[in-house]
N, C-alpha and C positions, 0 to 999 in steps of 0.2 A: 597077397590076394586082397582085393578091395573089400571093405566092410560096408556092404550095401544097406544094411539095417541102419547103421549110423548115418550113412549118406542120405537115406530116405528121411530119417527123423530130423536131420539138420536142415534139409532143403525144403521140406513141407512147412507151410504155415501152421500155427496152432489150430486153426479151424480145420485145415485139411487133415491134420493128424487125428483130430477127434472124429472126422468123417471116416477115415480109414478104420479106426477102432470100432465105430458103429457098424460098418458093413462087415467087418471081421467077426464081430460078436453074432450078428444075424446069420452069417454063413456057418459058423460053428454050431449054432443051435439046430440047423438043418443038416449038419454033418456033410457039408459040401466043401470041396477044396477050392481055395480062393487065391487069386494072383492079381498083382498089379501089372498091367501090360501096356503095350503100345506107346502112345505119346507121353504118358506119365513117366515111364522109365527112361525114355529118350531125353526128356527135359531134366530129370534128376541127374543123369550122368553128364549131360552137356553143360549144365549150369544155367540153362535158359529158364525163363519164367514158366512156372508150372500153372497152366491155365485151367486144367480140369483133371479129374481122376478117372482112369479107365480100369474097371474091374472085370475079370473074367472068371467064371465059375465052371467047374466040371459038373454040370447038371443044370436043371431048369432055374434060371435066375429069377423068374417071376415068383418063385416061392418066397422070396425075401420081401415082396412088396408090402405086405401087411405089417411085418416087423419094422420096416423102415418108416412107414407112415406113423406108427405108434411112437417112434423115437423122435418125431418132429420133422422128418424129411417130406418133401413134396414131389410127387410123381408128375413129371411134365410130359411124358409120352411113353407109350408101350407098343412094342412090335411083337405081336403074337407069333409071327412066323419065325423070327430070329430068336425068340425068347429073350428079349433084351428090353431095357427101359432106361429112359432119361430121368435123372433124379436131381433135385436141388436139396442138398444136405444142409443141416443147420449151420449157420454161419455164412450163408450165401456161397456155398461150395458146389460147383457144378460137377456132375459125375455121370458116367454111363456104366450100368451093370449088365453084362451080356453073358450068354452061354457059350462055352467053348464049342466050336463047330467046324465042320469041314465043308468045303464048297467044291462042287464039280460042275464045270461049265460045258454046255453044249455048243450052240452057235454063239458068235459074238453078239452081245446085246441081250441075249436071253437070260432070264434070272437063273442063278445057279441052283443046283439041288443041295438043300441044306440037311445036315445030319449032325446029331450030337457027337462030340469027339473028345479026345484027351487034349491037354494043353499043348503038347508037342505038335499034334496035327493042326491045332488052331494057329500056331505060329507059322506053319508052312503055307497057309492060305493068304498071308498078309502081303502088303504091297512092297515095302522097302525094308532093307536089313535093319535100319535104325528103329523100325516099328515092330520088328519081330523078336522082341525080348519080353521076358516075364520074370517077376520077382515073387517068390513064394511067400505067402502070409500064413502058412499052416504051421501048427505047433512043432511038428517033427522036422520041418525043413525051412523054417522062417529065415529069410535073408538069402536063400539060394537063388542065384541068377541063372536063368535059362537063356542062352544066347547061341542057338544052333547055327546062325549065319554070320557070326562075328560082327554084330552091329556096333559093339563098343569101338572096334578099330575104325569103322567108317565114321563114327562120331568124332573121334580124335583127328581123322583126316579131313573132316567136314565134306563128306561125299554122300551123294544120294545114289543108292544102288538097288536095282530091282532084284527080286529073288530068283526069277527065271525068265527065259526069253519070251514067254507068252503073256507076261504080266499086263502089258498094254492092250493086247488083243482080247483077253478074257474080261478085263474091266477097263474100258476106255476112259472112265472118269479119273484114272490114275494119271493121265496126261495133265489134267487140270491141277491135280494134287501135286505133281512134281513141280510145276511152275509156281504154285503157291508156296511150297516148302522152300524152294530155291530163293524166292523173293523174301520170305520171312527170315530165314536163317542166314541169308547171304552165302549159301553154299553152292557148290557146282555138281553137275551130274557126272557120275563116273563114266569113263570112256565108252564102255559097252552099253551102258544105260542111255547115253546120249545118242548113240547110233540107233538103238531100238526106238527111242523117242522120235527121231526124225523120220524113220521109216513108218511109224504108226501115224504120224502127222500127214505125211505124203499120201498114204493109203486111205486117209480119212476114216480111221477107226472110230473117231469121235461121233460119227453118224449113228453108231449103234449104242450110244450111251443110254442107260436106263433113266427113267424119270426119278426114281428113288435116289439114285446116285447124284443126280443134278441137285436135288433138294438138299442133300447132305453138304455138297460143296457150297451152295448158296448160304447155308446156315453157318458154315465155318468162317465166312467173311465177317460175320457179326462179331467174332471174338478175336479178330486180328488186332494187334496193338497199333499197327500203322496200316489201316485198311486201304488208304489211298495209294500207298506204295504197291500193295499187292494188286489192286485194281489196275494200275498202269501196266504191271507185268502181264496180267491176264489179257489186257487189251492188245499188247504187242504180239502175243502169240495167237490172238484171234479167239480165245476161249470166252471172252466176255459175251459175245453174241451167241455162244452156245448156251450160256446160262439163261439168257433171254435176248431175242432178236433186236429189241429196241433199247437195250440197256448199254448205252455208250457212256464214255467219260463226260460228255456234255450234260448228261442227265444227273450227274453227281454234284452235290453241293460240297465242293472241296473246302471252301472257307468255313462252312459249318463243321465239317469233320475236323479241321485243324483246331478250331476253337473248342470243340468237344474234347479232343485229346488233351489240350492244355488245361482245361478246367478239371478233367478227371484226374490228372496228375496232381493238381493243387489239392483237390479233395482227399486224395489218397494220403498226401503228406499231413493232412489234418486228422487222420485216423479213420476216415470213411472208406468204405469199400463198395462203391456203387457199381452195379451191373450195367455197363454202357452198351450192351449188345443191341437192345431195342432201339436206342438212340442212334447207334451206328447204322443200322439198317434204314432208319428214317432218312438220314442224310445221304446214304448211298443211292436211294431211290426217290429222293425228294422231288425231282423234276419229271418223273415218269407220270403218265396218265393214271387215273385211279384204277382203270381196268387192268393195266399191266402190273400195278402194285398188288392187286388182288390175286393175279395169276402167280406171281412170285411167292406170295404168302401161302398159297395152297401147296406149294412144293416143299416147304420147310417141314421136316418131321417133328421138331420140337414145338408143340403147339403153345406152350407157355411163352415162348419168344414171340410168336405171332400175336398173342393176346396183349403182351406188353407193348408191342409196336403199335397196335391199333388204339390203345388207350392213352398213349403218351400225350397227345395234344389236349385231350379232355382233362386229364389230371393237371396239366400245366395251367390251363385256363382257370380251373377251380382254385388252385393255389394262388394265382395272380389276383383273383377276385378277393380272396381272403386277405391278402396283404394290403389291399386298398380299402378294407373295411375298418370298422371300429375295433374289431378284435386284434388289430395290429396298429393301433393308434399311437402307441409309445414304443420306444426301442425294446423295453422289457417284454411287452406283449408280442412284438414281432419275433423276438428270440424264442418265445414259447411256441409260436406257430411254426416256425421253421425247424425247430428241434423235433417237433412231432411229425414232420413231413418225411416222405420217403426220400432217401438220398438220390435215387434215380430221377425223381421229379424235380428236385432242386438242381441237379446237373443239367437236365434238359431245359428248364426254365431259365437258368443262368445264361445259356447259349442263345435262346430264342426270344428272351424278353424284349419288348419294344417300349413299354411304359417306363419312363425315367424313374418314377417313384419305386416301382417294383425292382428295377435293375439296381438302384442305389441300395435298397434294403438287402438284396442278395449279396452285393459286394461288401456291405458292412458285416453281414453275418459270417461271411467267409474270410474276412480280413480284419477290419478296424476293431470290431468288438472283441475279437479273440486277443488282439494285442493289448486291449485294456485289461483283460483278465490276467495276462502274463506279466504286465509291467506294474500294475497297481495293487495286486493282491499277492501275499497278505499285507495288511497295513503294518506300519512300524509301531502304531499305538498298541498292537496286540501284545507286544512284549511288556509294555508297562502294566497291562491288566492281567498278565500271566495266562493269556489265551493261547493254547497250543493245540496241535492236531490230536493230542491224546483225549481231548474233550469229546464226549459223544455227540454234542451239537455242532461240532466244527464243520462238517460238510454242509449242513443246512445253513450255518452262518455264512460260509463262503459264497454259497449260491445267492442268498439274500443280499449280501454286500455287492456282489457282481451286478445284480439287477438294479440296485439303487445307483450304482455307478453309471450304468447305461442311461438311466433317466436323469442324471446330473444332480442327485439328491445327497451325495456325499462328497463335498468339495473342500470344506474347511476342517481344521483339526478338531474343533469343538463338535461339529456334526458327526465326525467319525467316532469320537469318544462317547457321545450321547447314544449312538447306535450300538457300540460294543459293550457298554457297561452292564446291560441285562445278561449278557453271556459270560461275564467275568466270573471265575470261581471265587468262593469265599476265601478270606485270608486264612492262612494256616493257624491253628491254635497255638497259644504261647507254651513254652516248655514247662513241664511240671516243676514245682519248687523242690529244692533239695530236701531229702529226708533228714530229720533231726533225731538224735538219740545217741546212746553210748556206742562208740565204735570199738572194735577189737583192738587189742594192744598193738601198737606199731603203726596203725592206720592213721594217716593225717586227717585232721578235722577240716571240714570245709569252712571257709571264711564266712562269718555271719554277715547277713545283709546289713548294709549301712543305714539302719533305721533308728530313730530315736525311740527308746523304750517308753511304753505307756506307764500309767500310774501303777497298775498291777505288776508290771514287769520290774519297775524300780524297787518295789517292796520285796519281790522275790530275789532280786540281786543283793539287796542289803541283808536279807535273811541268810543268804548263802555265803556271805563273806566270812562270818565267824567259823562256819563249818569248814570252809576251804582253808582257813588259817590254822585250824586245829589239826589237820592232816599232816602227818610227817612228810618231810620233803622227799624221802626215798620212795614213798607210795604215790606221789603225785605223777600224773600222766604228763608226758611232754606235750606242750602246746606250741603252736606257732607263736612267733614273737609278737605279732600284732594282737592275737587273741589273748596271749598271756598278759600282755601289758594292759589290755582293756579290762580283763576280769581280775587282775591281781589286786588284793586289798591295799588300800592306801596306807602307808606307814604313819604311825601316830607322830604328831609334831611335839617334840619335847622342848620345853622352854629351857634355855641355858640357866644352870644353877647360879644363884647370886653368890658371888665370892664375898667372903668375910672381909670386912674393912680392915685393912692392915693399919697398924699403928704408924702414924705419920712421923717420919723422922724430922726433927727440927732443922729447918733449912736456914742457912745464913742469909741474912738480907744483904743484897748487894748495895754497896753505898751509892747513893744517888750521884749522878754526874753533876759536876759543877758546871754552871753556865759560864761560858767564857764571856769575859767582859770585852766589850768592843771598844 
């Protein structure tokens, strides 16, 4: 049996894990059963990118609104009828918290009758088997997977399967969703589902689609990783005109979308997590008239997305103006300005900037300047001065050094040393001198320091010589050879005794040699 708790914890990002814990704590405070459902479970099991978190509560989900806001979450939209809300959790985590409900449809296109229900009934009302799963987050059953329609098997087979034969009739927007899922996952429709899809398309069930459902499908385009690929699939099936009559592929800025995707991937690699949904919608509808853009924005249920879309250009202009002012006159000042800007604004301006100076500063910020930090820091001179990360001032030192490098003020060895010396720790104190005194028997004495004795020391040594000589040899302590030799009394010099002059014996004189005559 699969360990879904481990799978969830290993697949979710740290920010998403904190978001799950936050909603779980709020639900427990109100004694409501909580489940992770829908697309979140599908993406966890399939290994796909987890774009958002879907929570379902057995009870009124709006009770959690104040608790989530106190914890730093931002409420981006509320549906009083469905008792659900769109939430931006701390860490830029997008989530939906909804009430478990049942839906009963009358005529096609009419809004369903909504009623609170259990989690099992909520799963029965869903669109595809891969979305009809729930993972319990409750203390007594945490990690239990509810999969009444065997969605795990369809994920493994990469199939899209509807729950019942009337799925497209009750909710025609599922036709658009099936095309969108097939394009995003590169999956196929199950045989029976494909037949029902074609029948619904031929019978024009899509004419009965509700405005609310169209708004949800438009919004989902903003979060697609490859929005252009999905748009082409919708255009082939004819669903693009359903979303808006004049919304054709010719109205889409495909080049801008491609550049946006590339820049977003680059920023993600640098550690940023920009929300590109507003910028995606901007390029998807860039060539539409203003009145058509306004009509599309009115349909989107998540109002925070609409506000971000509308304010994109104004924020980008303000940032571009700041980058050409005195506040960004040097590379270090430019770094401060861009570090304080929103990642979404940097992303959009990088794609749309027309001023060469602005574009160059953005490229340096996202590329060249970061390479300087990686290649030139820390300095080799730090080892000479014993400057290590253990110092409290180390982070501040590194930041100051980086800014000086950007401005070209740390180029030579002497300049670097001059900058680092105030941060260098003081030298370690010298070791304490060895203690002097009488040692216990058997302990070796430390060798004395090789210093010349002073006048007082000479007198003490001379006074100690007779005393040392008076001690018996058996009581003397063993000393090292060097020390014993140094402190041993010098032996008295004895002059050799004069020998008595012995009587000289008379010696016979040798006869002198006669000189030879020549």
